[in-house]
VOGU-3710 file (C-alpha; in Angstrom, 3 decimals, decimal comma):
1> mprkpielip> -1,952/82,611/-54,669  -2,878/85,357/-52,217  -2,441/84,701/-48,424  -5,298/84,878/-45,998  -5,040/87,431/-43,326  -4,082/86,144/-39,815  -6,971/86,045/-37,369  -6,115/86,974/-33,775  -7,645/84,902/-30,915  -8,894/86,806/-27,977
11> isnikhkgii> -6,894/86,428/-24,767  -10,038/85,618/-22,795  -10,684/82,523/-24,905  -7,170/81,252/-24,342  -7,603/81,512/-20,572  -10,864/79,491/-20,572  -9,370/76,678/-22,618  -6,331/76,450/-20,357  -8,533/76,103/-17,286  -10,528/73,324/-18,906
21> agvialllii> -7,380/71,447/-19,902  -6,004/71,805/-16,407  -9,186/70,464/-14,878  -9,131/67,524/-17,248  -5,519/66,840/-16,442  -6,257/67,047/-12,742  -9,128/64,675/-13,103  -6,924/62,253/-14,983  -4,316/62,448/-12,257  -6,972/61,880/-9,616
31> llvlyyntsn> -8,310/58,903/-11,540  -4,842/57,475/-11,909  -4,166/57,959/-8,220  -7,449/56,318/-7,323  -6,823/53,492/-9,779  -3,436/52,679/-8,375  -4,261/53,268/-4,723  -7,739/51,771/-4,299  -8,825/48,169/-4,653  -11,520/45,642/-3,880
41> ekvdggyvay> -9,828/42,651/-2,209  -11,779/39,590/-3,252  -11,403/36,029/-1,988  -12,832/32,781/-3,368  -14,365/29,870/-1,492  -11,853/27,679/0,287  -9,571/30,657/0,893  -9,230/33,321/3,568  -7,924/36,859/2,953  -5,704/38,569/5,518
51> vrtnpivgvp> -6,343/42,251/4,684  -3,796/44,920/5,678  -2,958/48,522/4,856  -0,388/49,430/2,246  0,960/52,841/3,305  3,320/54,808/1,106  5,466/55,439/4,131  5,362/53,340/7,276  4,479/49,804/8,368  1,399/47,929/7,085
61> efrqvikgpg> -1,342/47,398/9,637  -3,956/44,650/9,955  -7,461/45,549/8,891  -9,590/42,361/8,750  -9,892/38,704/7,808  -12,385/37,779/5,093  -13,486/34,172/4,594  -14,286/33,406/1,000  -16,218/33,867/-1,007  -16,288/37,603/-0,276
71> gtglvwrqns> -14,510/40,950/-0,694  -13,666/44,240/0,990  -15,343/46,556/-1,438  -13,438/49,601/-2,745  -10,824/50,558/-0,140  -7,824/52,936/-0,072  -4,363/51,413/-0,282  -5,094/47,986/1,125  -3,946/44,580/-0,019  -4,473/41,011/1,166
81> viicvtpytt> -2,594/37,810/1,726  -4,647/34,886/0,399  -4,425/31,740/2,495  -5,779/28,365/1,324  -7,645/26,593/4,114  -8,544/23,417/2,189  -6,679/20,174/3,056  -3,252/19,419/1,580  -1,812/15,930/1,124  1,921/15,431/1,497
91> eekfddiraa> 4,010/12,268/1,255  7,269/11,378/2,933  9,516/8,441/1,998  11,989/6,959/4,463  14,936/4,711/3,596  16,807/4,480/6,877  14,389/4,121/9,781  15,902/2,023/12,561  13,579/-0,567/14,048  13,770/-1,776/17,638
101> dhlkmkadah> 16,278/-4,483/16,600  18,344/-1,877/14,647  17,172/-3,242/11,325  16,948/-0,575/8,625  13,419/-0,106/7,364  11,799/1,600/4,397  8,468/3,330/4,860  5,931/5,565/3,106  3,862/8,033/5,120  1,027/10,284/3,973
111> lvwridankv> -0,313/13,302/5,846  -3,536/15,232/5,220  -3,461/18,644/6,943  -4,829/22,186/6,574  -4,526/25,690/7,967  -7,174/26,594/10,541  -9,464/29,226/8,994  -10,055/30,685/12,440  -6,327/31,258/13,014  -5,319/32,894/9,760
121> refveqygav> -4,253/36,163/11,439  -2,084/34,198/13,879  -0,626/32,202/11,000  0,198/35,291/8,942  1,635/37,388/11,747  3,435/34,704/13,788  4,431/32,106/11,220  6,048/34,354/8,610  3,457/34,416/5,860  3,943/38,206/5,294
131> teveptpeai> 6,795/38,880/2,874  7,842/41,666/0,546  6,809/39,678/-2,512  3,360/38,240/-2,086  3,580/34,455/-2,651  0,787/32,238/-3,983  -1,417/30,316/-1,523  0,261/27,071/-2,588  3,719/28,480/-1,970  2,634/29,724/1,456
141> aqdayasfir> 1,284/26,237/2,336  4,433/24,482/1,114  6,628/26,839/3,110  4,475/26,314/6,210  4,740/22,521/5,867  8,487/22,607/5,373  9,014/25,018/8,271  6,571/23,773/10,921  5,042/20,371/10,085  7,564/18,200/8,259
151> qpfcsavrts> 10,022/17,828/11,121  7,515/16,692/13,822  5,756/14,480/11,253  8,946/12,655/10,247  10,032/12,401/13,862  6,703/10,828/14,845  6,999/8,269/12,031  10,559/7,306/13,037  9,845/6,985/16,760  6,643/5,008/16,200
161> iarfrgldap> 8,246/2,455/13,874  11,272/2,198/16,185  9,035/0,700/18,883  8,688/-2,549/16,913  11,093/-5,134/15,592  11,794/-4,806/11,887  10,037/-7,966/10,776  7,119/-7,314/13,128  6,472/-3,725/12,028  4,458/-4,602/8,857
171> ghipeitdmv> 1,973/-6,442/11,040  1,462/-3,369/13,263  0,666/-0,727/10,617  -2,644/0,331/12,262  -0,939/0,788/15,628  1,949/2,728/14,066  -0,504/4,952/12,195  -2,424/5,701/15,379  0,801/6,505/17,255  2,032/8,888/14,547
181> ekelraalkd> -1,307/10,702/14,355  -1,550/11,161/18,132  2,043/12,363/18,429  1,707/14,848/15,553  -1,605/16,209/16,872  0,054/16,796/20,239  3,017/18,565/18,590  0,716/20,875/16,563  -1,883/21,381/19,293  -1,476/25,153/19,776
191> tpfivesvti> -0,629/26,018/16,167  -2,783/27,131/13,219  -2,279/23,670/11,648  -4,900/20,923/11,822  -4,049/17,247/11,235  -6,838/15,582/9,277  -5,395/12,074/8,938  -2,184/10,051/8,811  -1,592/6,950/6,694  1,437/4,688/6,871
201> gstvppesvt> 1,577/3,124/3,438  4,151/0,409/4,087  7,077/-0,609/6,240  9,516/-3,024/4,624  13,007/-4,221/5,528  15,979/-3,838/3,125  16,078/-5,876/-0,076  18,705/-8,257/1,313  16,500/-9,028/4,300  13,455/-9,260/2,039
211> agitkkveat> 15,277/-11,748/-0,194  16,213/-13,820/2,859  12,647/-13,694/4,108  11,407/-14,727/0,678  13,752/-17,719/0,626  12,700/-18,638/4,132  9,047/-18,342/3,197  9,602/-20,462/0,098  11,450/-23,081/2,157  8,676/-23,017/4,745
221> qeyerqaiql> 6,040/-23,372/2,056  7,935/-26,277/0,501  8,273/-27,916/3,901  4,580/-27,402/4,551  3,744/-28,784/1,111  5,841/-31,886/1,740  4,377/-32,212/5,229  0,888/-32,026/3,726  1,784/-34,664/1,126  3,244/-36,879/3,861
231> eiakrneeia> 0,113/-36,377/5,927  -2,017/-37,262/2,902  0,062/-40,404/2,335  -0,297/-41,359/5,996  -4,021/-40,740/5,824  -4,283/-42,868/2,675  -2,264/-45,596/4,380  -4,454/-45,382/7,466  -7,545/-45,492/5,269  -6,202/-48,512/3,357
241> daegrakanr> -5,225/-50,187/6,635  -8,627/-49,441/8,090  -10,315/-50,777/4,962  -8,144/-53,910/5,124  -8,963/-54,418/8,774  -12,622/-53,847/8,054  -12,488/-56,336/5,188  -10,643/-58,878/7,351  -13,144/-58,350/10,160  -15,983/-58,718/7,702
251> mnqeaqgall> -14,486/-61,951/6,296  -13,805/-63,204/9,813  -17,355/-62,412/10,831  -18,655/-64,109/7,689  -16,469/-67,162/8,420  -17,596/-67,203/12,028  -21,160/-66,864/10,873  -20,730/-69,744/8,424  -19,003/-71,794/11,132  -21,780/-71,047/13,598
261> kakaeadael> -24,339/-71,892/10,954  -22,559/-75,160/10,114  -22,193/-75,972/13,818  -25,852/-75,194/14,366  -26,810/-77,369/11,410  -24,464/-80,133/12,636  -25,874/-79,855/16,145  -29,375/-79,971/14,737  -28,503/-83,014/12,591  -26,794/-84,698/15,540
271> yrrqqeaaav> -29,761/-83,950/17,758  -32,103/-85,257/15,086  -30,070/-88,449/14,747  -29,777/-88,778/18,481  -33,534/-88,401/18,724  -34,014/-90,954/15,933  -31,515/-93,322/17,559  -33,182/-92,809/20,921  -36,545/-93,447/19,313  -35,218/-96,585/17,569
281> lamkraeaeg> -33,577/-97,737/20,761  -36,740/-97,061/22,697  -38,713/-98,901/20,044  -36,253/-101,783/20,143  -36,393/-101,777/23,882  -40,169/-101,673/23,731  -40,164/-104,547/21,211  -37,720/-106,528/23,330  -39,708/-105,770/26,427  -42,869/-106,778/24,546
291> mrleaegrka> -41,247/-109,986/23,368  -40,021/-110,614/26,886  -43,423/-109,904/28,300  -44,989/-111,996/25,540  -42,636/-114,861/26,329  -43,313/-114,492/29,994  -47,046/-114,375/29,236  -46,794/-117,411/27,104  -44,821/-119,150/29,777  -47,288/-118,032/32,421
301> lndaigenli> -50,138/-119,077/30,121  -48,516/-122,401/29,482  -47,903/-122,794/33,155  -51,453/-121,781/33,911  -53,033/-123,945/31,254  -50,694/-126,897/31,750  -52,323/-130,237/31,501  -55,761/-128,640/31,029  -54,682/-127,313/27,652  -53,233/-130,622/26,716
311> rwqtvqnldk> -56,375/-132,328/27,774  -58,470/-129,821/25,911  -56,411/-130,238/22,783  -56,588/-133,940/23,255  -60,332/-133,685/23,396  -60,274/-131,500/20,279  -58,143/-134,001/18,491  -60,172/-137,055/19,526  -62,079/-136,889/16,321  -58,793/-137,194/14,486
321> irfphinvgs> -57,773/-140,298/16,380  -58,695/-143,512/14,810  -59,470/-145,848/17,587  -58,979/-149,523/16,803  -61,708/-151,866/17,016  -62,226/-152,444/20,681  -62,432/-156,012/21,627  -63,937/-157,102/24,824  -61,451/-158,304/27,273  -57,916/-157,427/28,247
331> eaitplldai> -56,572/-157,770/24,751  -58,936/-155,088/23,611  -58,005/-152,432/26,303  -54,231/-152,462/25,716  -54,301/-150,882/22,232  -56,587/-148,100/23,543  -54,200/-147,127/26,276  -51,303/-146,968/23,852  -53,207/-144,581/21,646  -53,999/-142,262/24,540
341> kavqnqqvtp> -50,340/-142,101/25,568  -49,316/-141,249/22,062  -51,680/-138,335/22,074  -50,310/-137,083/25,403  -46,745/-137,255/24,187  -47,548/-135,209/21,049  -46,079/-131,551/21,292  -48,852/-129,062/20,837  -48,082/-125,250/20,737  -50,829/-123,213/22,372
351> ap> -52,451/-120,480/20,315  -51,676/-116,840/21,365
//
């Protein structure tokens, strides 16, 4: 198979193509340099960006603070430290807090705090947030708590609980909480850290003391229960006694009432009989007095009438007298006189 003849490229064409390739390569280098040395530092809501320079040689310098959401736009060799300014909640547990009476206490304390968004530059530059390896916002916050907040927080909890006796401390949780919050706010007054709230969850004595307290409470409750039962029994006895006294008083009053009624009836009957007897006696007296007066009247009448009555009766009875045949002479008068004397001697009872 026959070979084709070699075509020669003109030197001028080779030069143009080399220039184009060089330009392209230069542009690629420039793009790579720009890509690796420019950035747009963005920050989300709830975060603040501490923006600084990132020189190839030398010390980084502060540029600005950006509160999210926001960004720097495209800038040359700058980077940012992202700081979270939303609240964090941390918890501390204590097993050996000494109360005022040296009793060991257990306690739980909760703290809500945050980094002041207006003091981010101070926080980064004076509290060690700038490091060779850029940490996450959460790591920065944890390191800040461990380095600057934990110690005054724990100290405030210990000193506040130590002001009370061990068994009294649970009843003073609000006061202890207020003391801890005030003390911690004072300790962090001129720092970039803001105390939102403090909560003391519980303060309890050791288990041995708790067991003793439980037994004491149970004994107290049992004593109170028995005391209540005894009080109930006494009340029932008092009620029964009162009911008995009331019943006795009622029966006594009923008996007294019956006695008074019987006495009243007896008095009434006696009075009635006395009145009847008095009436009978008065009647008898009146009858006797009448009989006496009648007798006296009869006597006075008899005395007054005297011989006149006898004469009158004699006259009335003359028609009943059978006179004998009167003879003339002395022998005839004698029988007449005897008859008259007989009439005078006859007992005549005057009419009433």
